[in-house]
C-alpha positions in Angstrom: 128.7 -22.4 -116.6 131.1 -20.4 -118.9 134.5 -22.1 -119.5 137.8 -20.4 -119.0 140.2 -20.6 -121.9 142.6 -22.6 -119.7 140.0 -25.4 -119.8 140.6 -25.6 -123.6 144.3 -26.5 -123.2 144.9 -29.3 -125.6 141.7 -28.7 -127.5 142.7 -25.7 -129.6 144.1 -26.2 -133.1 145.6 -23.9 -135.7 143.0 -22.9 -138.4 145.8 -23.0 -141.0 147.8 -26.1 -140.3 145.1 -28.0 -138.2 147.8 -28.9 -135.7 147.2 -28.6 -131.9 148.2 -25.3 -130.3 148.5 -24.0 -126.8 147.8 -20.6 -125.4 149.4 -19.1 -122.3 147.1 -16.4 -121.1 149.7 -14.8 -118.7 152.2 -14.3 -121.5 149.7 -14.1 -124.3 151.8 -16.6 -126.2 150.4 -19.0 -128.8 152.6 -21.9 -129.8 152.4 -25.2 -131.6 151.8 -27.9 -129.0 154.2 -30.4 -130.6 157.2 -28.1 -131.5 156.7 -25.1 -129.2 157.1 -22.8 -132.2 155.2 -19.5 -131.9 152.0 -19.1 -133.9 151.4 -15.8 -135.8 147.9 -14.9 -134.6 147.0 -11.5 -133.0 145.4 -11.0 -129.6 142.3 -9.0 -128.8 143.1 -7.9 -125.3 143.9 -11.3 -123.7 141.9 -13.4 -126.2 143.6 -15.2 -129.1 142.2 -14.4 -132.6 142.4 -17.8 -134.3 141.5 -16.9 -137.9 143.0 -17.8 -141.2 142.7 -14.3 -142.7 143.5 -15.5 -146.2 140.3 -17.5 -146.2 138.0 -15.1 -144.3 136.1 -11.9 -144.9 137.5 -10.7 -141.6 140.6 -8.5 -142.1 143.7 -8.9 -139.9 144.3 -5.1 -139.9 140.7 -4.4 -138.6 141.1 -7.0 -135.8 144.4 -5.4 -134.7 143.3 -1.8 -134.9 139.9 -2.3 -133.2 140.9 -5.2 -130.8 138.4 -7.3 -132.5 135.4 -5.0 -132.0 132.2 -5.8 -133.7 131.8 -4.3 -137.2 128.1 -4.1 -136.5 126.9 -1.5 -134.0 125.5 -3.2 -130.9 124.3 -0.5 -128.6 123.4 -0.9 -125.0 119.6 -0.7 -124.8 117.8 1.4 -122.2 115.2 -0.1 -119.9 112.4 1.2 -122.2 114.1 -0.2 -125.3 114.5 -3.6 -123.6 110.8 -3.6 -122.7 109.8 -2.8 -126.3 112.2 -5.5 -127.6 110.6 -8.0 -125.2 107.1 -7.1 -126.5 108.3 -7.3 -130.2 110.4 -10.4 -129.7 109.3 -12.5 -126.7 111.0 -15.9 -126.0 109.9 -18.4 -128.6 108.2 -21.5 -127.2 109.9 -23.7 -129.8 113.3 -22.5 -128.6 112.5 -23.1 -124.9 111.3 -26.6 -125.7 114.2 -27.5 -127.9 116.8 -26.2 -125.5 115.2 -28.2 -122.7 115.4 -31.3 -124.9 119.0 -30.6 -125.8 120.0 -30.2 -122.1 118.1 -33.4 -121.1 119.7 -35.5 -123.8 123.2 -34.1 -123.5 123.2 -34.7 -119.7 122.0 -38.3 -120.2 124.9 -38.9 -122.6 127.7 -37.3 -120.5 128.2 -36.6 -116.8 130.2 -33.5 -117.6 128.9 -32.3 -121.0 130.7 -29.6 -123.0 128.7 -27.3 -125.3 130.2 -25.0 -127.9 128.2 -21.9 -128.8 129.0 -20.5 -132.2 128.2 -16.8 -132.4 128.3 -16.6 -128.6 129.3 -12.9 -128.3 126.0 -12.5 -126.5 123.6 -14.9 -124.9 121.0 -15.9 -127.5 117.3 -15.6 -126.9 116.2 -18.7 -124.9 119.7 -19.9 -124.3 120.0 -18.9 -120.6 119.2 -22.4 -119.4 122.4 -23.7 -121.0 124.6 -21.1 -119.4 122.9 -21.4 -116.0 123.2 -25.2 -115.7 126.2 -26.0 -113.4 126.7 -29.4 -115.0 127.3 -28.0 -118.4 130.6 -26.3 -119.4 129.9 -23.7 -122.2 132.6 -22.5 -124.6 131.8 -19.9 -127.1 133.4 -17.8 -129.9 132.4 -15.1 -132.3 134.0 -12.9 -134.9 134.2 -10.1 -132.2 135.5 -10.1 -128.7 133.3 -10.0 -125.6 133.6 -11.2 -122.0 131.5 -14.3 -123.0 133.9 -15.7 -125.6 137.1 -17.7 -125.0 138.6 -16.9 -128.4 137.7 -15.0 -131.6 137.3 -17.2 -134.7 135.7 -17.7 -138.1 133.1 -20.6 -138.0 134.4 -21.7 -141.4 137.5 -23.0 -139.7 136.7 -23.8 -136.1 140.0 -23.9 -134.2 139.1 -27.0 -132.1 140.3 -30.6 -132.4 138.1 -33.3 -133.7 135.4 -35.1 -131.6 135.7 -32.8 -128.7 132.2 -31.4 -127.8 129.1 -33.1 -126.7 126.9 -30.4 -128.2 127.0 -27.4 -130.5 124.5 -24.5 -130.6 124.3 -22.1 -133.5 121.5 -19.6 -133.4 121.0 -16.9 -136.0 124.5 -17.3 -137.4 124.3 -19.4 -140.6 122.7 -16.6 -142.5 125.8 -14.5 -141.8 128.4 -17.0 -143.2 129.5 -17.2 -146.8 129.6 -21.0 -146.9 127.0 -22.5 -144.6 127.8 -26.1 -145.6 131.4 -25.6 -144.7 130.4 -24.4 -141.3 128.0 -27.3 -140.7 130.7 -29.7 -141.8 133.0 -28.1 -139.1 130.2 -28.6 -136.5 130.1 -32.3 -137.5 133.9 -32.6 -137.1 134.2 -31.0 -133.6 131.3 -33.1 -132.2 131.8 -36.4 -130.5 130.2 -39.4 -132.1 126.5 -39.1 -131.4 127.0 -35.4 -130.3 124.1 -33.1 -130.6 123.6 -29.9 -132.6 120.8 -27.3 -132.2 120.5 -24.7 -135.0 118.0 -21.8 -135.6 118.2 -20.0 -138.9 116.0 -17.4 -140.6 113.7 -18.2 -143.5 111.3 -15.4 -144.3 113.2 -12.4 -142.9 114.6 -9.3 -144.6 118.3 -8.4 -144.5 119.8 -7.6 -141.2 123.4 -6.8 -140.2 123.9 -5.1 -143.5 126.6 -6.5 -145.8 127.1 -9.5 -143.5 123.8 -11.2 -144.4 124.0 -13.8 -147.1 121.6 -16.7 -147.0 118.1 -18.0 -146.0 116.8 -21.6 -145.6 113.4 -23.2 -145.8 112.8 -26.1 -143.4 113.7 -28.6 -146.1 116.8 -26.7 -147.1 117.9 -26.4 -143.5 117.4 -30.1 -143.0 119.5 -31.0 -146.0 122.2 -28.6 -144.8 122.4 -31.0 -141.7 122.1 -34.1 -143.8 125.0 -35.8 -142.0 123.0 -35.6 -138.8 120.2 -37.9 -137.6 117.0 -36.0 -137.0 115.6 -35.5 -133.5 113.3 -32.7 -134.4 112.9 -29.8 -136.9 110.3 -27.3 -137.8 109.4 -23.6 -137.5 111.1 -21.7 -134.7 108.9 -18.6 -135.5 105.8 -18.7 -137.6 104.0 -16.5 -140.2 102.9 -14.0 -137.5 106.6 -13.0 -137.0 107.0 -13.0 -140.8 104.3 -10.4 -141.1 105.9 -8.3 -138.4 109.2 -8.3 -140.2 107.5 -7.5 -143.5 105.6 -4.5 -142.0 108.8 -3.2 -140.4 110.7 -3.2 -143.6 107.8 -1.9 -145.7 107.4 1.1 -143.5 111.2 1.8 -143.2 111.4 1.6 -147.0 108.5 3.9 -147.8 109.5 6.5 -145.2 113.3 6.0 -145.5 113.3 5.6 -141.7 114.3 2.8 -139.4 112.2 4.4 -136.7 109.1 4.3 -138.9 109.8 0.6 -139.4 110.0 -0.1 -135.7 106.8 1.9 -135.0 105.0 -0.1 -137.6 106.3 -3.3 -136.2 105.2 -2.3 -132.8 101.7 -1.6 -134.2 101.6 -5.2 -135.5 103.2 -6.9 -132.5 100.0 -8.9 -131.9 100.5 -10.8 -135.2 103.1 -13.1 -133.6 100.6 -14.4 -131.1 98.6 -16.0 -134.0 101.5 -18.4 -134.4 100.3 -20.4 -131.4 97.1 -21.3 -133.4 98.7 -22.0 -136.7 99.2 -25.7 -137.5 102.9 -26.7 -137.9 102.3 -27.7 -141.5 101.3 -24.1 -142.4 103.8 -22.6 -140.1 106.7 -24.4 -141.8 105.8 -23.0 -145.2 105.6 -19.4 -144.0 108.1 -19.5 -141.1 110.1 -16.5 -140.1 112.8 -18.9 -138.9 113.4 -22.7 -138.8 115.2 -25.0 -136.4 117.0 -28.3 -136.5 117.9 -30.6 -133.5 119.9 -33.7 -134.4 122.8 -36.0 -133.6 126.1 -36.6 -135.4 125.7 -39.6 -137.6 127.7 -41.6 -140.2 124.7 -41.9 -142.4 123.8 -39.2 -144.9 120.2 -38.1 -145.7 119.4 -38.8 -149.3 117.6 -36.2 -151.5 114.8 -38.8 -152.1 114.2 -39.1 -148.3 114.4 -35.3 -147.9 111.6 -34.8 -150.4 109.5 -37.7 -149.1 109.5 -36.2 -145.6 108.2 -32.8 -146.5 105.6 -31.9 -143.9 104.3 -28.6 -145.1 100.7 -27.8 -146.1 101.2 -27.8 -149.9 
């Protein structure tokens, strides 16, 4: 179930000073928890915008003038468009399996687990089970305001106290941050000892979300990014079939200078993704469209030597 911001009372912290802050939704007042002094952060409607603008690509003026609207166009799709999207991008089996494992393990570890979704402006593909579970309290934030988020923030400085969450989910976000390692270090910080993280990140995908797309990770690169976490599972979240679909899409849109042409070409090759079910994991990892990591917060750090030794690709 989705948390209310009131449930985060005592858990919020200032992204500048790192001191605890409190938010009164009725008055819209943000104040230091220890001194009662007001904090200089804007509001987006009735949501606090907890961003250190001096260290973020997000501009304070843009947040204020747009009420923290998304800088990327996110249109409401028609029924036909939703159907086409479902054909082109059906729920990934790996995501469904990994989310089920996450839920099972997190409920075994805590009677009332709390999960933070980074980039939770919309419910990610395959994540419905987390939101629908009445035993799990879900908090989320994004760099834009929606009814699903409790606050607006930059993942480089998560405005949450240390050791607070039982789990963190970050799906299709790390490619859009300037410093992925800093974000993962923040995830480690806000998790309780032994807390779980589930991440999905693109590998073989073309640029999306325009100027706000920065990075890609192979499975080994992704694993090293989470080197302060003990491995539960990692691998390809989407295989070479989806990689081919993405390539055909961007080839057609580039040749014909048309996004529509790309989508039509992608639709013509929708069948390619179903070959992923027959591709061995070792080959899938090397040609993956995206990769995943499921792990637990640890005090041990994965060494480069162990990282190389545990390569499981086909080469």
